[in-house]
C-alpha positions as CSV (number, residue, x, y, z in Angstrom):
1,M,0.0,0.0,0.2
2,F,1.2,3.6,-0.7
3,A,1.8,4.5,3.0
4,D,3.4,1.0,4.3
5,K,7.0,3.0,4.6
6,Y,5.4,5.9,6.3
7,F,3.7,3.1,9.1
8,A,7.2,0.9,8.9
9,R,8.8,3.8,11.3
10,Y,6.0,2.6,14.2
11,G,7.0,-1.1,14.3
12,Q,3.6,-2.8,14.3
13,Y,0.7,0.4,14.0
14,H,-2.6,-0.1,16.6
15,S,-5.4,0.8,15.0
16,L,-7.8,3.1,17.2
17,I,-10.8,1.9,15.1
18,A,-11.6,-1.7,15.2
19,E,-14.3,-1.8,12.4
20,V,-12.7,-2.3,8.6
21,P,-13.1,1.1,6.5
22,D,-15.4,1.1,3.9
23,G,-14.2,0.8,-0.1
24,E,-16.3,4.0,-0.3
25,L,-14.2,6.0,2.3
26,K,-13.3,9.7,0.9
27,L,-13.7,11.5,3.7
28,F,-11.7,11.3,7.6
29,I,-12.4,14.2,9.7
30,M,-10.5,13.8,12.9
31,I,-11.2,15.6,16.4
32,P,-8.9,15.8,19.2
33,C,-10.8,16.2,22.8
34,F,-9.0,16.8,25.7
35,R,-11.7,17.7,28.5
36,E,-13.9,19.1,25.9
37,P,-17.6,19.6,27.6
38,D,-19.7,20.6,24.6
39,I,-18.0,17.9,22.0
40,L,-21.8,16.7,21.6
41,R,-22.3,20.2,19.6
42,T,-19.7,19.6,17.5
43,L,-20.8,16.4,16.6
44,E,-24.4,17.7,16.1
45,S,-23.3,20.1,13.6
46,L,-21.5,17.6,11.6
47,R,-24.7,14.9,12.0
48,A,-26.9,18.3,10.3
49,C,-24.5,18.4,7.5
50,N,-25.6,17.4,3.6
51,L,-24.0,13.8,2.8
52,P,-21.2,13.2,1.1
53,A,-21.3,11.0,-1.9
54,G,-18.7,9.2,-0.3
55,V,-18.4,8.1,2.9
56,A,-17.2,10.0,5.3
57,E,-16.1,9.1,9.0
58,V,-15.7,11.3,11.9
59,F,-13.1,10.0,14.6
60,T,-12.5,12.0,18.0
61,I,-9.7,11.0,19.7
62,I,-10.3,11.5,23.3
63,N,-6.8,12.1,24.7
64,Q,-4.8,12.9,27.5
65,P,-0.8,12.7,29.3
66,E,0.2,9.3,30.5
67,D,0.2,11.1,34.2
68,C,-3.0,13.1,34.0
69,P,-4.3,14.0,37.1
70,E,-7.5,11.6,38.0
71,E,-10.1,14.3,37.9
72,I,-9.4,15.3,34.4
73,S,-9.2,11.2,33.8
74,R,-12.8,10.8,35.2
75,F,-13.9,13.4,33.1
76,N,-12.3,12.1,29.9
77,L,-13.6,8.8,30.4
78,N,-17.1,10.1,30.9
79,T,-16.7,12.2,27.7
80,F,-15.6,8.9,26.0
81,R,-18.7,6.8,26.9
82,E,-21.0,9.9,25.7
83,V,-19.8,10.0,23.0
84,S,-19.8,6.2,22.5
85,E,-23.5,6.2,22.9
86,W,-24.4,8.9,20.7
87,N,-22.2,7.8,17.8
88,R,-24.3,4.6,18.2
89,K,-27.5,6.3,18.3
90,N,-26.8,9.2,15.0
91,S,-24.0,6.9,12.9
92,C,-25.3,6.0,9.6
93,S,-24.1,4.3,6.0
94,R,-22.5,7.2,4.7
95,L,-21.8,9.3,7.9
96,R,-19.9,7.0,10.4
97,F,-18.9,8.4,13.5
98,Y,-16.3,6.7,16.1
99,T,-14.2,7.3,19.1
100,S,-11.5,5.7,21.3
101,E,-11.0,4.9,24.7
102,P,-8.9,8.2,26.4
103,V,-5.4,7.6,24.7
104,K,-2.5,8.4,26.9
105,L,0.2,10.3,25.1
106,P,4.0,10.3,26.5
107,R,4.6,12.8,29.2
108,K,7.3,14.3,26.8
109,W,4.9,15.0,23.9
110,A,1.5,15.3,25.4
111,G,-0.7,18.2,24.0
112,V,-2.3,19.2,20.9
113,G,-0.2,18.6,18.4
114,M,0.3,14.8,19.5
115,A,-3.4,14.1,19.5
116,R,-3.8,15.9,16.4
117,K,-1.1,13.7,14.8
118,R,-2.2,10.5,16.3
119,G,-5.9,11.0,15.0
120,M,-4.7,11.8,11.4
121,D,-2.1,9.1,11.6
122,E,-5.5,7.0,12.1
123,G,-6.9,8.5,9.1
124,L,-4.0,7.8,6.7
125,W,-4.0,4.4,8.2
126,R,-7.6,3.8,7.1
127,F,-6.8,5.6,3.7
128,N,-4.1,3.0,3.5
129,Q,-6.0,-0.1,4.1
130,T,-8.6,1.2,1.2
131,G,-5.4,2.4,-1.5
132,H,-7.1,5.5,-1.2
133,K,-4.2,8.1,-1.5
134,H,-6.2,10.7,-2.5
135,G,-8.6,10.5,0.5
136,I,-9.0,13.6,2.3
137,I,-7.7,13.8,6.2
138,V,-9.8,16.9,7.8
139,S,-8.6,18.8,11.2
140,L,-11.5,20.1,13.3
141,D,-11.5,20.8,16.8
142,A,-13.8,19.9,19.7
143,D,-15.1,23.6,20.3
144,T,-16.0,24.1,16.3
145,L,-19.5,24.1,15.0
146,V,-19.7,23.5,11.2
147,E,-21.8,24.6,8.6
148,T,-24.3,22.2,6.7
149,N,-22.3,22.2,3.6
150,Y,-19.0,21.4,5.5
151,L,-18.9,18.0,4.2
152,T,-19.8,18.3,0.5
153,S,-17.8,21.5,-0.1
154,I,-14.5,19.9,0.7
155,E,-15.4,17.2,-1.5
156,T,-16.2,18.9,-4.3
157,H,-13.1,21.5,-3.9
158,F,-10.7,18.4,-4.2
159,R,-12.6,16.7,-6.5
160,K,-12.4,19.6,-8.9
161,N,-8.8,20.5,-7.6
162,P,-7.3,16.8,-8.1
163,S,-3.8,18.5,-7.6
164,H,-4.1,20.1,-4.7
165,A,-1.8,18.7,-1.6
166,G,-4.8,20.4,0.9
167,A,-6.5,23.3,1.7
168,T,-7.7,25.9,3.8
169,I,-11.2,26.3,5.3
170,A,-12.6,29.8,5.5
171,F,-13.6,30.8,9.6
172,S,-15.1,32.8,11.9
173,H,-15.5,32.4,15.6
174,Q,-18.5,31.8,17.6
175,L,-19.9,35.4,18.7
176,E,-23.3,33.9,20.6
177,N,-23.6,34.5,24.5
178,I,-20.1,36.0,24.9
179,E,-19.3,39.4,26.8
180,E,-18.7,42.4,25.1
181,K,-15.0,42.8,25.9
182,L,-14.4,39.2,24.8
183,R,-16.5,39.9,21.2
184,E,-14.3,43.1,21.1
185,G,-11.3,41.1,21.1
186,I,-12.0,37.8,18.9
187,L,-12.8,40.1,16.3
188,L,-9.7,42.2,16.6
189,Y,-7.8,38.8,16.4
190,E,-9.6,37.9,13.4
191,K,-8.6,41.5,11.7
192,Y,-5.1,40.6,12.7
193,M,-5.1,37.2,10.9
194,D,-6.6,39.3,7.9
195,Y,-4.4,41.6,8.1
196,Y,-0.8,39.7,8.3
197,K,-2.3,37.0,5.7
198,L,-3.0,39.8,3.2
199,A,0.2,41.7,3.7
200,L,2.0,38.4,2.8
201,E,0.1,38.3,-0.3
202,Y,0.8,41.8,-0.8
203,A,4.8,41.3,0.0
204,G,4.8,38.8,-3.1
205,Y,4.9,35.7,-1.0
206,P,3.1,32.9,-2.8
207,H,2.3,30.8,0.0
208,A,0.4,33.0,2.5
209,L,-2.3,31.0,4.4
210,Y,-4.6,31.2,7.1
211,T,-3.1,28.8,9.7
212,I,-6.3,27.2,12.1
213,G,-6.1,23.7,13.6
214,S,-9.8,23.7,12.9
215,A,-9.8,24.5,9.6
216,F,-7.8,22.9,6.9
217,A,-8.0,19.0,5.0
218,V,-5.2,17.6,3.7
219,T,-4.8,14.3,1.1
220,A,-3.7,11.3,2.5
221,E,-0.5,11.2,0.1
222,A,0.4,14.7,0.8
223,Y,0.3,14.4,4.4
224,M,2.3,11.1,4.0
225,K,4.9,12.9,1.5
226,R,5.0,15.6,4.3
227,G,5.7,13.4,7.0
228,G,2.9,13.5,8.9
229,M,1.5,16.0,11.8
230,T,4.2,17.7,13.8
231,R,4.1,16.7,17.8
232,R,4.4,20.6,19.0
233,K,2.7,21.2,21.7
234,A,1.7,24.4,20.3
235,G,1.5,25.5,16.9
236,E,1.4,22.4,15.1
237,D,-1.1,23.7,12.6
238,F,1.5,26.2,11.7
239,Y,4.2,24.5,11.7
240,F,2.6,22.1,9.2
241,L,0.4,24.3,7.2
242,Q,3.5,26.2,6.2
243,T,5.6,23.7,4.8
244,L,2.7,22.1,3.1
245,P,3.3,23.8,0.0
246,Q,6.6,22.4,-0.5
247,V,4.5,19.0,-1.1
248,G,1.7,20.8,-3.5
249,K,-0.6,23.5,-3.8
250,V,-2.7,24.5,-0.6
251,G,-6.2,25.8,-1.9
252,E,-8.6,27.4,0.0
253,I,-12.4,26.5,0.7
254,T,-14.1,29.7,1.1
255,D,-18.1,28.3,0.1
256,T,-18.4,26.9,3.8
257,A,-17.0,27.6,7.0
258,V,-16.0,26.4,10.6
259,H,-17.0,28.2,13.7
260,P,-14.7,28.0,16.8
261,S,-15.0,28.9,20.2
262,A,-13.9,32.3,21.1
263,R,-12.9,31.0,24.5
264,V,-10.1,32.1,27.0
265,S,-7.7,29.1,27.2
266,D,-4.3,28.4,28.8
267,R,-3.6,25.4,27.6
268,V,-1.2,26.3,24.9
269,P,1.2,29.3,25.2
270,F,0.3,31.0,21.7
271,G,-2.8,30.9,19.2
272,T,-6.5,32.0,20.3
273,G,-6.8,31.1,23.5
274,P,-3.8,32.9,24.8
275,A,-4.5,36.0,23.1
276,M,-7.8,35.9,24.3
277,Q,-6.8,35.4,28.0
278,N,-4.3,38.5,27.5
279,W,-6.7,40.5,25.8
280,M,-9.4,40.1,28.9
281,T,-6.4,40.5,31.6
282,D,-5.0,43.5,29.7
283,S,-1.3,41.9,29.4
284,A,-1.9,42.7,25.4
285,D,-3.5,45.2,23.1
286,L,-4.8,43.4,20.0
287,R,-5.4,47.0,18.5
288,I,-1.9,47.0,18.1
289,S,-0.1,45.2,15.2
290,Y,3.1,45.0,12.8
291,N,4.0,48.5,10.9
292,I,2.9,48.1,7.2
293,Q,6.4,49.2,6.5
294,A,8.2,45.9,7.3
295,F,6.0,44.3,4.4
296,K,6.8,46.8,2.2
297,D,10.3,46.1,2.8
298,L,9.7,43.0,2.3
299,K,8.2,43.1,-1.0
300,T,11.5,45.5,-2.1
301,L,13.2,41.8,-1.7
302,F,10.4,39.6,-2.8
303,S,9.7,41.6,-6.4
304,Q,13.3,41.1,-7.6
305,H,14.5,37.9,-5.7
306,S,14.9,36.2,-9.2
307,L,18.0,38.3,-9.9
308,L,19.9,36.5,-6.8
309,Y,20.1,33.5,-8.5
310,Q,23.8,32.5,-9.3
311,I,24.8,36.1,-8.0
312,S,28.2,36.7,-7.4
313,E,29.2,38.1,-3.9
314,S,30.3,41.2,-5.3
315,D,27.0,41.4,-6.9
316,Y,25.1,40.6,-3.9
317,Q,26.9,43.2,-2.0
318,Y,25.8,45.7,-4.5
319,F,22.1,44.2,-4.3
320,M,22.0,44.5,-0.7
321,N,22.7,48.4,-1.0
322,S,19.4,48.5,-3.0
323,L,17.1,47.1,-0.1
324,P,15.8,48.7,2.9
325,P,17.8,48.9,5.8
326,S,15.8,46.5,7.9
327,V,16.2,43.8,5.0
328,A,19.7,44.2,4.4
329,S,20.5,43.9,8.2
330,F,18.2,41.1,8.4
331,L,19.7,39.2,5.7
332,N,23.3,39.9,6.9
333,Q,22.6,38.9,10.7
334,E,21.3,35.3,9.0
335,D,24.5,34.8,6.5
336,F,21.7,34.2,3.7
337,Y,24.5,34.7,1.0
338,S,25.8,31.3,2.1
339,E,22.7,29.6,2.0
340,L,21.8,31.4,-1.2
341,S,24.8,30.1,-3.0
342,G,24.3,26.6,-2.0
343,L,20.3,26.8,-3.3
344,S,21.7,28.6,-6.6
345,N,24.1,25.6,-6.5
346,N,21.4,23.0,-7.1
347,C,19.1,24.8,-9.3
348,A,19.0,24.1,-12.9
349,G,17.3,27.3,-13.9
350,V,15.9,30.5,-12.1
351,E,12.3,29.2,-12.5
352,I,13.3,26.1,-10.1
353,F,15.0,28.5,-8.3
354,S,12.3,30.9,-7.8
355,Q,10.3,28.2,-6.5
356,R,12.8,27.0,-3.7
357,F,13.8,30.7,-2.4
358,F,10.4,30.8,-1.0
359,Q,11.5,27.5,0.5
360,L,14.2,29.3,2.1
361,F,12.9,32.9,2.5
362,N,9.7,30.9,4.3
363,A,7.1,32.0,6.5
364,F,9.3,30.7,9.5
365,R,11.9,33.0,8.2
366,I,9.6,36.2,7.2
367,L,8.0,36.3,10.8
368,K,11.8,36.0,12.1
369,F,12.5,39.2,9.6
370,I,8.8,41.1,10.9
371,N,10.1,40.7,14.7
372,F,13.4,41.6,14.2
373,S,12.4,44.4,12.2
374,H,10.1,45.8,14.8
375,A,12.4,45.2,17.5
376,H,15.4,47.3,15.4
377,F,13.7,49.7,13.1
378,Y,10.0,50.3,13.3
379,P,7.4,51.0,16.3
380,R,4.1,48.7,16.2
381,Q,1.2,50.5,14.8
382,A,-2.1,50.6,15.4
383,L,-4.3,47.5,13.4
384,D,-6.7,49.9,11.7
385,E,-4.2,52.5,10.5
386,A,-1.9,49.6,8.9
387,F,-5.0,47.6,7.6
388,G,-6.2,51.0,5.8
389,E,-2.9,51.8,4.4
390,L,-2.6,47.9,2.9
391,E,-6.2,48.3,1.2
392,I,-4.8,51.7,-0.2
393,L,-1.5,49.8,-1.5
394,R,-3.8,46.8,-2.8
395,G,-5.5,49.0,-4.7
């Protein structure tokens, strides 16, 4: 089977779902669940979906660290019983619901990244059993609601775009029955995410993506080629999605949406939950964001990056003098020319070089530059002001 080598790393893989996958399995929706009080709302929203043409499976992977406190263990065990009973009553031939007894994760890796990986690996395992390398593994969260066309929209996107490795899914946070300050905070956070993605597009970065753990899908083959989900305890969605374009094109599904909770959380060190916690405790001001000038500087580099193909060291120094000081200073700090030389020597032409340049100057390096530029060159800027300037620049 196509993923046998991937699973060979595990020795003997232990499947979490006992039932043999249906030969018509096309969608596998994976939901990590740790101490989640409202998982049944998420499952209900999935049950209300229009049924896809193929078979869809929804897998709730209840998980906890191996040294989990007894109170949480009892909570998770009760969740397993409730979800199991709900699944039994609500599964049908084309939409099947599964769960697992609480999976104990190694203390070193226990967290949402490892849980997401274990659940997505299960999806890959099941597609490997059917031989469907174009099967779709979907990442969702246990505090997230979906729209009725969720399953059919994902299915349709990949049918119409068979070359896509993956796709992000539109999102907006739940705003009902939350206090006004939290509502203001989550709308500011969404605006920041829009600003950052659009600013990267303006700068000329070809792989600008939203990176929300509950809002993406990937083909089984691309998931395997990417090496699976990272085990990071936070930011696993960012690290996975920002490297997925190395496997193939990542599209955008915009005719449906997911709706994550806007809740405050301290489970991970960064992301939506911590951002809301910092906002609610006045530890961070979401009305302030990155200065648009940093992205304008980046655009100067990206717009002429092809000139760097097989550039000599003397010409490189001349090129550096033409760049904004923030970019030139950053590239000097990174010793970028040595990396650039190695890249040029391994590219047969400028077109290949151009593609691989953005693997070298990828989303991680961009973020590093943005933070560097604000530490040494630019003050932070009001989000509304920066977004307004960006809209003018984008025309």
